[in-house]
C-alpha positions as CSV (number, residue, x, y, z in Angstrom):
1,M,61.0,96.5,100.6
2,S,60.5,92.7,100.7
3,A,60.1,89.9,98.2
4,E,57.2,87.6,98.8
5,P,58.0,84.1,97.4
6,L,55.4,82.7,95.0
7,P,54.8,79.0,95.8
8,E,53.9,78.1,92.3
9,A,57.2,79.6,90.9
10,R,59.5,78.3,93.6
11,A,60.8,75.4,91.6
12,V,61.8,77.5,88.6
13,Y,65.6,77.4,88.0
14,V,67.4,79.4,85.4
15,V,70.0,77.2,83.6
16,P,73.1,79.1,82.4
17,G,73.3,79.7,78.7
18,A,75.2,77.3,76.6
19,R,77.1,79.8,74.4
20,P,80.7,80.5,75.3
21,L,81.6,83.4,77.6
22,T,85.0,84.3,76.2
23,V,83.8,87.2,74.0
24,E,81.4,88.5,76.6
25,V,84.2,88.5,79.2
26,I,86.2,90.7,77.0
27,V,83.2,93.0,76.4
28,V,82.4,93.2,80.1
29,T,86.1,94.0,80.9
30,L,86.1,96.8,78.3
31,L,82.8,98.1,79.6
32,C,84.1,98.2,83.1
33,L,87.3,100.0,82.0
34,A,85.3,102.5,79.9
35,F,83.1,103.2,82.9
36,L,85.7,103.5,85.7
37,V,88.9,104.9,84.0
38,P,87.8,108.2,82.4
39,G,88.4,111.2,84.5
40,I,90.7,109.7,87.2
41,W,93.3,112.2,86.2
42,G,91.0,115.2,86.5
43,Y,91.4,116.3,90.1
44,S,94.0,116.3,92.9
45,L,95.0,113.2,94.8
46,V,93.1,113.2,98.0
47,D,95.0,113.9,101.2
48,P,96.3,112.2,103.2
49,W,96.3,108.6,101.9
50,E,96.7,108.9,98.2
51,T,99.7,111.2,98.6
52,H,101.1,109.4,101.5
53,Y,101.2,106.1,99.7
54,G,102.2,107.9,96.5
55,E,105.2,109.3,98.2
56,V,106.3,105.9,99.6
57,A,106.1,104.6,96.0
58,R,108.1,107.6,94.6
59,R,110.7,107.0,97.3
60,M,111.0,103.4,96.0
61,L,112.0,104.8,92.6
62,Q,114.3,107.5,94.1
63,D,116.1,105.1,96.4
64,H,116.0,102.1,94.0
65,D,114.7,100.0,96.9
66,W,111.6,97.9,96.4
67,V,111.8,96.2,99.7
68,H,112.3,98.7,102.5
69,T,109.4,101.2,102.5
70,D,110.3,104.7,103.5
71,W,108.6,108.0,104.1
72,Q,110.2,111.4,104.7
73,N,113.3,110.7,106.8
74,E,111.9,107.6,108.4
75,G,110.7,104.2,107.6
76,F,107.1,103.4,106.7
77,R,105.7,100.4,108.5
78,S,101.9,100.6,108.6
79,K,101.0,98.8,105.3
80,P,102.3,95.9,103.3
81,V,104.1,96.5,100.1
82,L,101.8,95.7,97.1
83,T,100.2,99.2,97.0
84,F,103.6,100.8,96.5
85,W,104.8,98.3,94.0
86,L,101.7,99.0,91.9
87,M,102.1,102.8,92.1
88,A,105.8,102.8,91.4
89,A,105.5,100.4,88.5
90,S,102.5,102.4,87.1
91,M,104.5,105.7,87.3
92,R,107.4,104.1,85.4
93,A,105.0,102.6,82.9
94,V,103.8,106.0,81.9
95,G,107.3,107.5,81.9
96,L,107.2,109.3,85.2
97,A,109.4,109.5,88.4
98,A,112.6,108.0,87.0
99,D,115.0,108.1,90.0
100,G,112.2,109.7,91.9
101,G,111.4,112.3,89.3
102,Y,112.8,115.7,88.5
103,S,112.0,118.9,90.5
104,G,108.3,119.6,90.1
105,E,107.5,116.6,88.0
106,M,104.7,115.5,90.3
107,V,102.6,118.6,89.5
108,S,103.6,118.8,85.9
109,T,101.1,116.5,84.3
110,P,97.8,114.8,85.0
111,L,99.5,111.5,84.2
112,V,100.6,111.5,87.8
113,M,97.0,111.0,89.0
114,L,96.4,108.5,86.2
115,A,99.4,106.5,87.3
116,I,98.7,106.5,91.0
117,R,95.0,105.5,90.5
118,L,95.0,103.2,87.5
119,P,96.2,100.0,89.3
120,F,93.4,100.2,91.7
121,V,90.8,100.7,89.0
122,L,92.2,97.5,87.5
123,F,91.7,95.6,90.7
124,G,88.1,96.9,90.8
125,V,87.6,95.7,87.3
126,M,89.1,92.3,88.1
127,G,86.6,91.9,91.0
128,L,83.7,92.9,88.8
129,V,84.7,90.7,85.9
130,T,85.4,87.6,87.9
131,T,82.2,87.9,89.8
132,W,80.3,88.4,86.6
133,W,81.9,85.4,85.0
134,M,81.1,83.2,88.1
135,L,77.5,84.2,88.1
136,A,77.1,83.8,84.3
137,R,78.7,80.3,84.5
138,L,76.8,79.1,87.6
139,I,73.5,80.8,87.5
140,S,72.5,83.0,84.5
141,R,73.7,85.9,82.4
142,R,70.8,88.0,83.8
143,V,72.0,87.6,87.3
144,A,75.6,88.3,86.2
145,Y,74.6,91.5,84.5
146,L,72.4,92.6,87.4
147,G,75.3,92.0,89.8
148,L,77.6,94.0,87.5
149,L,75.0,96.8,87.4
150,V,74.4,97.0,91.1
151,V,77.9,96.6,92.5
152,G,79.5,98.5,89.6
153,T,77.4,101.6,90.2
154,C,77.5,101.8,94.0
155,P,79.2,105.1,94.8
156,F,81.2,103.4,97.5
157,F,82.7,100.9,95.0
158,V,83.3,103.2,92.1
159,L,84.8,106.0,94.1
160,V,87.2,103.8,96.1
161,A,88.1,102.0,92.9
162,R,89.3,105.3,91.6
163,Q,91.4,106.1,94.7
164,G,95.0,105.2,95.1
165,I,94.5,103.5,98.5
166,T,94.8,99.9,99.7
167,D,91.2,99.0,100.0
168,M,90.5,98.0,96.4
169,T,93.4,95.5,96.4
170,L,91.6,93.9,99.3
171,V,88.1,94.0,97.8
172,G,89.1,93.1,94.2
173,C,91.1,90.1,95.5
174,M,88.3,89.1,97.8
175,M,85.7,89.2,95.0
176,G,88.0,87.2,92.8
177,A,88.7,84.7,95.5
178,I,85.1,84.1,96.4
179,A,84.2,83.7,92.7
180,M,87.0,81.1,92.3
181,F,85.8,79.3,95.4
182,A,82.3,79.1,94.1
183,M,83.5,77.9,90.7
184,A,85.6,75.2,92.3
185,T,82.9,73.9,94.6
186,E,80.1,74.1,92.0
187,D,81.7,73.5,88.7
188,G,85.1,71.9,89.5
189,D,84.7,68.3,88.5
190,R,85.3,68.8,84.8
191,S,88.6,67.6,83.4
192,I,91.0,70.3,82.2
193,Q,90.7,71.0,78.4
194,P,93.4,72.6,76.2
195,L,93.0,76.3,75.5
196,G,95.2,76.4,72.4
197,R,98.6,75.7,71.0
198,I,101.9,77.5,70.7
199,G,103.9,75.7,68.0
200,P,104.0,72.0,69.0
201,F,102.9,72.7,72.6
202,S,99.3,72.8,73.8
203,F,98.4,74.9,76.9
204,D,95.5,74.9,79.3
205,S,94.4,76.8,82.4
206,R,97.1,75.2,84.5
207,H,99.8,76.8,82.3
208,V,98.1,80.2,82.4
209,F,98.1,80.1,86.2
210,F,101.7,78.9,86.4
211,L,102.9,81.5,84.0
212,L,101.1,84.5,85.6
213,I,101.7,83.7,89.2
214,G,105.1,82.2,88.4
215,L,106.2,85.4,86.9
216,F,105.1,87.3,90.0
217,V,107.0,84.8,92.2
218,A,110.0,84.8,90.0
219,W,110.3,88.6,90.0
220,Q,110.2,88.7,93.8
221,A,112.6,85.8,94.2
222,G,115.1,87.3,91.7
223,Y,114.8,90.7,93.2
224,Y,115.5,89.5,96.8
225,L,118.5,87.6,95.5
226,L,120.0,90.7,93.9
227,Y,118.8,93.1,96.6
228,F,120.5,91.5,99.5
229,A,123.6,91.0,97.5
230,L,123.8,94.8,96.8
231,K,122.4,95.9,100.2
232,P,123.6,93.3,102.6
233,Q,123.2,95.4,105.7
234,L,120.7,93.9,108.2
235,A,119.1,95.2,111.4
236,G,121.4,93.2,113.6
237,I,119.7,90.0,112.8
238,P,121.9,86.9,112.2
239,F,120.6,85.5,109.0
240,P,123.1,84.1,106.5
241,V,122.8,84.8,102.8
242,P,119.2,86.1,103.1
243,G,118.7,86.7,99.4
244,V,119.7,83.1,98.5
245,I,117.5,81.7,101.3
246,L,114.4,83.8,100.3
247,C,114.9,83.0,96.6
248,A,115.3,79.3,97.2
249,F,112.4,79.3,99.7
250,M,110.0,80.8,97.0
251,V,111.3,78.6,94.2
252,L,110.9,75.4,96.2
253,L,107.5,76.3,97.5
254,F,106.2,77.2,94.0
255,A,107.7,74.0,92.7
256,G,105.8,72.2,95.3
257,V,102.6,73.8,94.2
258,I,103.3,72.8,90.6
259,G,104.3,69.3,91.6
260,W,107.5,69.5,89.4
261,P,110.1,68.3,88.7
262,V,109.1,65.0,90.5
263,R,106.2,63.1,89.1
264,A,103.7,62.2,91.8
265,S,103.5,58.7,90.5
266,Q,107.1,58.2,91.3
267,L,106.6,58.8,95.0
268,P,105.2,56.4,97.7
269,A,101.5,57.0,98.4
270,P,102.0,58.2,102.0
271,V,104.5,60.8,100.8
272,R,102.1,61.9,98.0
273,Q,99.3,62.3,100.6
274,L,101.6,64.3,102.9
275,V,103.2,66.8,100.5
276,G,100.1,67.2,98.3
277,I,101.6,67.0,94.8
278,E,98.9,64.9,93.2
279,P,98.5,65.8,89.6
280,I,96.2,68.7,88.7
281,R,93.6,67.3,86.4
282,R,90.3,69.0,87.3
283,T,89.2,72.6,86.7
284,G,88.3,72.8,90.4
285,Q,91.9,72.4,91.4
286,V,93.0,75.3,89.1
287,Y,90.1,77.5,90.5
288,M,91.4,76.8,94.0
289,L,94.9,77.7,93.1
290,W,93.6,81.1,91.9
291,F,91.6,81.3,95.1
292,Y,94.7,80.9,97.3
293,A,96.9,83.1,95.1
294,L,94.4,86.0,95.3
295,L,94.2,85.7,99.0
296,A,98.0,85.8,99.3
297,I,98.1,88.8,97.0
298,S,95.5,90.5,99.2
299,V,97.8,90.0,102.2
300,L,100.5,91.9,100.3
301,G,97.8,94.6,99.6
302,K,96.1,95.2,102.9
303,G,97.1,92.5,105.4
304,L,94.9,89.9,107.0
305,P,91.3,91.0,106.5
306,A,90.6,89.0,103.4
307,L,92.0,85.8,104.9
308,G,89.8,86.3,107.9
309,I,86.6,87.2,106.1
310,V,87.0,84.7,103.2
311,G,88.2,82.0,105.7
312,V,85.0,82.4,107.7
313,V,82.8,82.3,104.5
314,C,84.5,79.0,103.4
315,L,84.4,77.5,106.9
316,F,80.6,78.0,107.2
317,Y,80.1,76.7,103.6
318,V,82.0,73.5,104.6
319,L,80.2,73.1,107.9
320,I,76.7,73.7,106.5
321,L,77.3,71.3,103.7
322,R,79.2,68.8,105.9
323,R,82.2,68.6,103.7
324,W,84.9,68.9,106.3
325,R,86.3,65.4,105.4
326,E,87.5,66.9,102.1
327,L,89.4,69.7,103.7
328,W,92.9,68.2,103.7
329,G,93.2,65.9,100.8
330,G,90.1,66.6,98.6
331,L,88.6,69.4,96.6
332,Y,89.9,72.3,98.6
333,E,93.7,71.9,97.9
334,V,94.6,73.2,101.4
335,K,98.2,71.9,101.1
336,R,98.8,73.8,97.9
337,G,97.1,76.8,99.4
338,I,99.4,76.8,102.3
339,L,102.4,76.6,100.0
340,L,101.1,79.4,97.8
341,N,100.4,81.8,100.7
342,L,103.9,81.1,102.2
343,C,105.4,81.6,98.8
344,I,103.7,84.8,97.8
345,A,102.8,86.7,101.1
346,V,105.6,85.8,103.5
347,P,109.0,86.7,101.8
348,W,108.5,90.5,101.8
349,H,107.5,90.4,105.5
350,V,110.7,88.5,106.2
351,A,112.8,90.8,104.1
352,M,111.4,93.9,105.8
353,W,112.0,92.4,109.2
354,L,115.6,91.7,108.2
355,K,116.0,95.3,107.3
356,D,114.1,96.9,110.1
357,G,114.2,94.4,112.9
358,R,111.9,94.6,115.9
359,R,110.6,98.0,115.0
360,F,108.9,96.6,112.0
361,L,107.3,93.8,114.1
362,N,106.1,96.3,116.7
363,E,104.7,98.8,114.3
364,Y,103.3,96.6,111.6
365,F,102.0,93.6,113.5
366,I,101.3,95.1,117.0
367,T,100.2,98.6,116.3
368,H,98.6,98.4,112.9
369,L,97.2,94.9,112.9
370,L,96.6,93.7,116.4
371,N,95.9,97.0,118.1
372,R,93.8,98.4,115.3
373,A,91.6,95.4,115.6
374,A,91.5,94.8,119.4
375,V,92.2,98.2,121.0
376,G,91.7,101.0,118.5
377,V,94.3,103.1,116.8
378,F,93.4,106.4,115.0
379,G,90.0,106.6,113.4
380,D,86.7,106.5,115.3
381,R,85.1,104.0,117.6
382,G,81.6,102.5,117.6
383,T,79.5,99.4,117.4
384,F,77.6,97.7,114.6
385,D,75.5,100.8,113.9
386,F,78.6,102.8,113.0
387,Y,78.6,101.5,109.4
388,L,74.8,101.6,108.7
389,S,74.9,105.2,107.6
390,Q,78.1,104.6,105.5
391,L,76.4,101.7,103.7
392,G,73.4,103.9,103.1
393,Y,75.4,106.8,101.6
394,G,77.8,104.4,99.8
395,M,75.0,102.4,98.2
396,F,72.8,105.4,97.5
397,V,69.6,104.3,95.6
398,W,70.6,100.6,95.9
399,A,70.4,100.9,99.7
400,A,66.6,101.1,99.4
401,L,66.6,97.5,98.1
402,V,69.0,96.0,100.7
403,P,66.2,95.1,103.3
404,A,64.2,93.2,100.6
405,A,67.4,91.5,99.4
406,V,68.4,90.4,102.9
407,V,65.0,89.1,103.7
408,A,64.9,87.2,100.4
409,A,68.3,85.7,101.1
410,T,67.2,84.3,104.4
411,T,63.8,83.0,103.4
412,R,64.2,81.2,100.1
413,N,66.5,78.9,98.2
414,G,68.1,76.2,100.3
415,V,71.4,74.5,99.6
416,R,70.0,71.7,97.4
417,T,70.5,73.7,94.2
418,R,73.6,75.3,92.8
419,E,71.9,78.7,92.8
420,G,71.0,78.2,96.5
421,R,74.5,77.4,97.4
422,V,75.9,80.4,95.6
423,R,73.4,82.6,97.3
424,M,74.4,81.1,100.6
425,I,78.1,82.0,99.9
426,V,77.2,85.6,99.1
427,A,74.9,85.9,102.2
428,I,77.6,84.6,104.5
429,W,80.1,87.0,102.8
430,A,77.8,89.9,103.6
431,I,77.1,88.9,107.2
432,T,80.7,88.1,107.9
433,S,82.0,91.4,106.5
434,V,79.6,93.5,108.5
435,A,80.3,91.5,111.7
436,F,84.1,91.5,111.2
437,F,84.4,95.3,110.8
438,S,81.9,96.0,113.5
439,L,84.1,94.0,115.9
440,V,87.3,95.8,114.8
441,Q,87.8,98.6,117.2
442,T,89.4,101.1,114.9
443,K,86.8,102.4,112.5
444,F,87.2,104.3,109.3
445,H,84.3,104.7,106.9
446,H,86.0,102.8,104.1
447,Y,86.6,99.7,106.2
448,I,83.1,98.4,105.5
449,L,83.6,98.4,101.7
450,P,84.1,94.5,101.6
451,A,80.4,94.2,102.5
452,V,79.2,96.3,99.6
453,P,79.8,93.8,96.7
454,A,78.1,91.1,98.8
455,L,75.1,93.2,99.5
456,G,75.0,94.3,95.9
457,L,74.9,90.7,94.7
458,L,72.0,89.9,97.1
459,I,70.1,92.8,95.5
460,A,70.9,91.3,92.1
461,F,69.5,87.9,93.1
462,W,66.4,89.6,94.4
463,L,65.9,91.6,91.2
464,D,66.3,88.4,89.2
465,D,63.6,86.7,91.3
466,L,61.3,89.6,90.5
467,L,62.0,89.4,86.8
468,A,61.6,85.6,86.8
469,G,58.4,85.6,88.6
470,R,59.7,83.8,91.7
471,A,58.9,86.7,93.9
472,R,56.8,89.9,93.9
473,T,57.1,93.3,95.5
474,S,54.9,94.9,98.1
475,W,53.7,98.5,98.0
476,V,54.6,98.8,101.7
477,F,58.2,98.0,101.1
478,C,58.4,100.1,97.9
479,V,57.2,103.1,99.9
480,L,59.7,102.2,102.6
481,G,62.5,102.0,100.0
482,A,61.6,105.4,98.5
483,G,61.6,106.8,102.0
484,I,65.1,105.5,102.6
485,I,66.4,107.1,99.5
486,L,64.8,110.5,100.4
487,L,66.2,110.3,103.9
488,L,69.7,109.6,102.5
489,A,69.3,112.4,100.0
490,R,68.3,114.8,102.8
491,D,71.3,113.8,104.9
492,M,73.7,114.3,102.0
493,I,72.1,117.7,101.1
494,H,72.9,118.9,104.6
495,E,76.3,117.1,104.8
496,E,77.7,117.2,101.2
497,K,81.0,115.7,102.3
498,Q,79.6,112.3,103.0
499,W,80.9,110.6,99.9
500,I,84.5,112.0,100.0
501,E,84.6,111.1,103.7
502,M,84.4,107.5,102.7
503,F,88.1,107.6,102.1
504,V,89.7,110.4,104.1
505,F,91.5,110.3,107.5
506,R,89.6,113.0,109.4
507,Y,85.9,113.8,109.3
508,D,86.0,117.3,110.8
509,R,87.3,119.1,107.8
510,P,84.7,121.4,106.3
511,W,82.9,121.3,102.9
512,P,83.8,124.4,100.8
513,T,80.7,126.4,101.5
514,G,82.1,129.9,102.1
515,Q,83.5,132.3,99.6
516,P,85.4,132.2,97.3
517,W,84.4,128.6,96.7
518,A,80.8,128.1,97.5
519,V,80.6,124.6,96.0
520,D,77.0,123.5,95.9
521,T,76.1,119.9,95.0
522,T,72.7,119.8,96.8
523,S,70.7,120.0,93.6
524,G,72.4,116.9,92.3
525,F,71.6,115.0,95.5
526,L,68.0,116.2,95.4
527,G,67.5,115.3,91.8
528,L,69.0,111.9,92.0
529,G,67.1,111.2,95.3
530,L,63.8,112.1,93.7
531,F,64.5,110.1,90.6
532,G,65.6,107.1,92.6
533,A,62.6,107.2,94.9
534,A,60.2,107.4,92.0
535,A,62.0,104.5,90.3
536,V,61.6,102.3,93.4
537,L,57.9,103.2,93.7
538,V,57.4,102.0,90.1
539,L,58.7,98.6,91.2
540,G,55.5,98.3,93.3
541,V,53.3,98.2,90.2
542,P,53.2,94.6,88.9
543,R,52.5,95.6,85.3
544,L,55.4,98.0,85.4
545,L,57.9,95.7,87.1
546,R,60.4,95.6,84.2
547,L,60.2,99.3,83.7
548,G,60.8,99.7,87.4
549,V,64.0,97.6,87.2
550,V,65.2,99.6,84.2
551,L,64.5,102.9,86.0
552,V,66.2,101.8,89.2
553,G,69.2,100.6,87.2
554,T,69.2,103.9,85.3
555,A,69.2,105.8,88.6
556,G,72.1,103.7,89.8
557,I,74.1,104.5,86.7
558,A,73.2,108.2,87.0
559,V,74.4,108.3,90.6
560,A,77.7,106.7,89.7
561,L,78.4,108.9,86.8
562,W,77.5,112.0,88.7
563,A,79.6,110.9,91.7
564,M,82.6,110.3,89.5
565,H,82.4,113.2,87.0
566,A,80.7,116.0,88.9
567,Y,81.0,115.4,92.6
568,M,84.6,114.2,92.9
569,P,86.2,116.8,90.6
570,E,84.6,119.5,92.9
571,A,85.3,117.8,96.2
572,G,88.8,116.4,95.3
573,T,90.1,119.8,94.5
574,H,89.4,120.9,98.1
575,W,90.8,117.7,99.8
576,G,94.2,118.0,98.0
577,M,96.9,120.6,97.6
578,R,98.2,119.9,94.1
579,E,97.1,123.3,92.8
580,A,98.7,125.1,95.6
581,V,102.1,123.4,95.1
582,R,101.8,123.7,91.4
583,T,101.4,127.5,91.8
584,Y,104.7,127.4,93.7
585,Y,106.5,125.8,90.8
586,D,104.8,128.2,88.4
587,E,106.0,131.2,90.4
588,R,109.4,130.2,91.8
589,E,112.7,131.5,90.3
590,V,115.1,128.9,89.1
591,F,118.8,129.7,89.6
592,G,120.5,126.5,88.3
593,E,121.7,123.3,90.0
594,K,123.4,122.4,93.2
595,L,125.8,119.5,93.2
596,V,127.5,117.8,96.1
597,Y,130.0,115.1,95.4
598,Y,131.7,112.8,97.9
599,G,135.2,112.7,96.5
600,A,136.5,114.1,93.2
601,G,135.9,110.6,91.7
602,Q,132.1,111.2,91.7
603,L,132.6,114.6,90.1
604,A,134.8,113.0,87.4
605,D,132.2,110.4,86.6
606,D,129.4,112.9,86.4
607,W,131.2,115.4,84.2
608,A,132.8,113.0,81.9
609,G,132.0,113.9,78.3
610,V,130.8,117.4,79.1
611,K,132.3,119.6,76.5
612,D,130.4,122.9,76.2
613,H,127.1,122.5,77.9
614,R,125.3,120.7,80.7
615,T,121.6,119.9,81.1
616,F,119.4,119.5,84.2
617,E,115.6,118.8,84.5
618,T,113.1,120.9,86.3
619,Y,109.5,122.1,86.1
620,V,109.9,125.1,83.8
621,P,107.9,128.2,84.7
622,D,106.9,130.6,82.0
623,H,109.4,133.2,83.1
624,L,112.4,130.9,82.6
625,L,113.7,131.9,79.2
626,V,116.5,131.2,76.8
627,G,119.5,133.5,77.6
628,Q,118.8,133.6,81.3
629,P,122.0,133.0,83.4
630,M,122.2,129.8,85.4
631,T,124.7,128.6,87.9
632,F,126.1,125.2,88.9
633,D,127.1,125.4,92.5
634,I,129.6,122.6,93.1
635,T,130.8,121.2,96.4
636,V,133.3,118.4,96.7
637,R,133.2,116.7,100.1
638,S,135.7,114.2,101.3
639,V,134.8,110.6,100.6
640,D,134.0,110.0,104.3
641,D,131.9,113.3,104.3
642,R,134.0,114.7,107.1
643,S,135.2,117.9,105.4
644,T,134.7,120.1,102.4
645,E,137.6,119.9,99.9
646,Q,136.5,122.3,97.2
647,E,133.7,124.7,96.3
648,L,133.2,126.5,93.0
649,T,130.4,128.0,90.9
650,L,130.1,127.7,87.1
651,V,128.0,130.2,85.2
652,G,126.4,130.1,81.8
653,P,123.3,131.1,79.8
654,V,120.3,128.9,79.0
655,T,120.6,127.9,75.3
656,A,117.6,125.6,75.0
657,I,114.5,124.5,76.8
658,D,113.0,121.1,75.7
659,G,110.2,120.1,78.0
660,P,111.7,119.8,81.5
661,R,115.3,119.7,80.1
662,V,117.2,123.0,80.5
663,T,120.5,123.2,78.6
664,V,123.1,125.6,79.8
665,A,126.2,126.6,77.8
666,L,129.5,126.6,79.6
667,A,132.4,128.6,78.2
668,P,135.9,127.1,78.0
669,D,137.1,129.2,80.9
670,Q,134.3,127.9,83.1
671,L,135.1,124.3,82.3
672,A,138.8,124.9,82.8
673,R,138.1,125.5,86.5
674,L,137.0,121.9,86.7
675,R,140.1,120.4,85.0
676,P,142.2,119.9,88.2
677,L,139.3,118.1,89.9
678,L,138.6,115.9,86.9
679,Q,142.2,114.9,86.7
680,A,142.3,114.1,90.4
681,G,139.1,112.3,90.3
682,Q,140.0,109.9,87.5
683,K,142.0,107.8,90.0
684,G,140.2,108.8,93.1
685,R,138.3,106.5,95.5
686,R,134.6,106.3,94.9
687,A,132.2,106.8,97.8
688,T,129.2,104.5,98.3
689,R,126.8,107.2,99.1
690,R,125.1,108.9,96.2
691,P,126.0,112.5,95.2
692,I,123.4,115.2,95.7
693,K,121.9,116.8,92.6
694,V,119.1,119.3,93.2
695,V,117.6,122.3,91.4
696,D,118.7,125.5,93.0
697,A,115.5,127.5,93.2
698,E,113.4,129.6,95.6
699,R,112.3,127.3,98.4
700,L,108.9,126.1,99.7
701,F,108.0,125.8,103.4
702,A,105.4,123.4,104.6
703,W,104.5,125.5,107.6
704,Q,102.5,124.0,110.5
705,L,101.4,121.3,108.1
706,Y,101.5,117.6,108.2
707,W,99.1,116.3,105.6
708,R,101.3,114.2,103.3
709,G,100.5,116.0,100.1
710,E,103.2,118.6,100.7
711,N,105.8,115.8,100.5
712,F,104.5,114.0,97.4
713,W,103.7,117.1,95.2
714,S,107.1,118.6,96.0
715,G,108.9,115.4,95.3
716,D,110.1,115.5,98.9
717,E,112.2,118.6,98.3
718,I,111.1,119.9,101.7
719,W,113.0,117.0,103.3
720,G,116.1,117.4,101.2
721,R,119.6,116.4,102.2
722,L,120.9,120.0,102.0
723,P,120.2,122.2,105.1
724,E,118.4,124.8,103.0
725,M,115.9,122.2,101.7
726,Q,114.8,121.0,105.2
727,T,111.7,123.1,105.2
728,A,109.0,120.8,106.5
729,L,108.3,122.7,109.7
730,K,105.2,121.3,111.3
731,D,105.7,122.5,114.9
732,T,103.3,125.3,115.9
733,D,105.8,127.0,118.2
734,N,107.6,128.5,115.1
735,V,111.0,128.0,116.8
736,K,112.5,126.1,113.9
737,F,110.8,128.3,111.3
738,L,112.3,131.5,112.8
739,K,115.7,129.8,113.3
740,Y,115.8,129.0,109.6
741,L,114.8,132.5,108.5
742,N,117.4,134.1,110.8
743,D,120.2,131.7,109.7
744,P,122.3,133.4,106.9
745,T,123.8,130.0,105.9
746,V,120.5,128.7,104.7
747,A,118.2,131.7,104.3
748,K,119.1,134.3,101.6
749,V,118.2,138.0,102.0
750,G,116.4,139.2,98.9
751,H,115.1,135.7,98.0
752,R,111.4,135.0,97.8
753,Y,110.1,132.2,99.9
754,F,106.8,130.3,99.5
755,V,104.6,128.8,102.3
756,V,102.0,126.1,101.9
757,T,99.8,125.6,105.0
758,E,96.3,124.9,106.1
759,A,93.9,127.7,105.0
760,G,92.9,128.6,108.6
761,R,96.5,129.3,109.6
762,I,97.6,131.6,106.8
763,S,96.2,134.8,108.3
764,S,98.6,134.5,111.3
765,L,101.7,134.0,109.2
766,R,102.4,137.7,108.3
767,S,102.7,138.7,112.0
768,I,105.5,136.3,112.9
769,L,107.8,137.0,109.9
770,P,111.1,138.4,111.2
771,T,111.7,141.4,108.9
772,A,109.7,144.4,107.9
773,R,110.3,143.6,104.2
774,A,108.9,140.1,104.7
775,K,105.8,141.5,106.2
776,E,105.4,144.1,103.5
777,T,105.9,141.6,100.6
778,F,103.7,138.9,102.1
779,E,100.9,137.9,99.7
780,V,98.4,135.0,99.3
781,L,98.9,133.4,95.9
782,D,96.6,130.4,95.8
783,T,93.3,129.7,97.5
784,T,92.0,127.0,95.0
785,S,91.4,124.7,97.9
786,N,89.4,125.6,101.0
787,K,91.9,123.6,103.1
788,F,95.3,124.5,101.8
789,T,96.7,127.9,100.9
790,L,99.9,129.1,99.3
791,A,101.6,132.4,100.2
792,S,104.9,134.1,99.6
793,F,107.2,136.7,101.1
794,T,110.6,138.2,100.3
795,L,113.2,138.0,103.1
């Protein structure tokens, strides 16, 4: 579909409305939240990335370490840290995962999915709102709302915004940064006006920036100072007082951005020009500060892509408008931008390098940044055509209008008007994103997401041209657009997994077509395809143009709602193993708690104040009842962990169950057995390593499985510090699996064991079990997902 410019209407320019935008910004924000948040808790986290990143965040809380990222029994070095900060902070904000969470907590409540996904919804909302605000300020409210409609209903955008993966931190920051750049260059000459007063002090946009970004910087700086004081061990790198240096580095750089405490007027002119602390007086300077801060935050979120893409966009803008002379000391605040990026993005990388050494540099920078781009790591390969189908599926319905929007962007509106320059920025953004990710050798479907907002905004500009009479449609292109929608619908009817494959690791995993699942979404794709095609055809009738725009918009909203609330709950269930692991916690028998102390001093500290009962936390199955006997198996190791000094077991009945808290009564004769250890421990030396406190229960195997969800949903209990909890056995030769089952020190005869594995492997498990009883008692317990199955047997 193409827009034919109307010569008599070419000079028409829509002037932005004069009424303030503050209330509308609030309304738009609430609208976006109301559209994107509901239902994000309604289905399993999708393997592998949501659970992989979620487990790294949970380990942050378990290890009380917000610098060194860990996964299983090894470090995690493929992604920067922001994603895990967001997830960990979100889990704590809703009251989850204190100290990593109690046994089974990850499957106990839908709040887990809410906490993991909500931060990324907020980044999506930030991108939509800042883009809307920029368009409303610089062009018109109609363009702003059309942009919000198109971008905010693309399945690619809304589904990834509701995923706990790194991409929305990139895209949200990129949208915000480009919006701020456009505001700075097109509306940045105004002097800064007060926003309000707090007591005798007035504040303005500068203070808002300094407060919000300053808090983020101060939190990091203070944490590094404390962190390296408490955990001074480095990876053999000579670096004196790293916490002090990193803290001072961040504080001084941010002070340089502010220009405090030295007034610029007190410095010689050459020094002022060099260090760039001229006073911030214009709104454009504040916009550019936000521009650089968002880019720096994006580096903490997903690395360098935003810097590369947005850098090219800005470079072409400067070159086309011949404004390169202003780069260093003018509008663009490059010096402050460098300081901000060094201040925000660099310290964590330095801290991680200090803790991990060369291994971090090799894995993070060489393997996952350089080699992914230049050589190819994981994923697929391909050229520019690799992403065409993904853009089609991801912009379903709106994809029909992309050809017309691109043609319009290249044939009308020069750079002499504000609107033309904003359109140019968006067009360069779209072209650069497609070119950038086409050149990157590693290809995943979701990599092309940064191009979607830009293409959506081009569609919004074109629709605005139609409504304003600056362009008209052609029947030829309307028929072409309808055909595109029907072809995409046909493809998705035959391959229903196209949408969920926009954010998964492997593309060879089947859609749940067979029994007992037989999930059928084809009628939805067919109905939406027919509706969308008909709506596009209506655009070709001049007298029905406005109706056509309304119908296309309605089709876009319908597609987004159906994708979020019908398609994903069905598909997400089959690309995650939450239900299988939850069945394990529902079925398992809980025996009590196992406690390992390093020295009697730790035991004395932990049991101080215990008089007649002790509590522990666990997911409580229905069959755990008051009166049931529980045991506390206590082992006291030497402080240096070289020998076992004492072992004893205390027994008592359950007297109360309050949520996850299980209270066990301990009779005086039971507590009396602890008295010698308590007395010895009062003056005993304290070990630095933490004691082990785990729920004693029937164990779960992750058998021939390495899909990340098994770690997160089990709270990493399959990688526990006790030998009997080391049940993540991914090798297909079964050597370690059989060794475990035949080892009486870890495997207990008469105990029931659970196995989560890929659905296609479960049928071969019975035959390799080592005992006749295990074979006879083998049963499949959960087949909710077509990819993951839970079974059990009694040894």
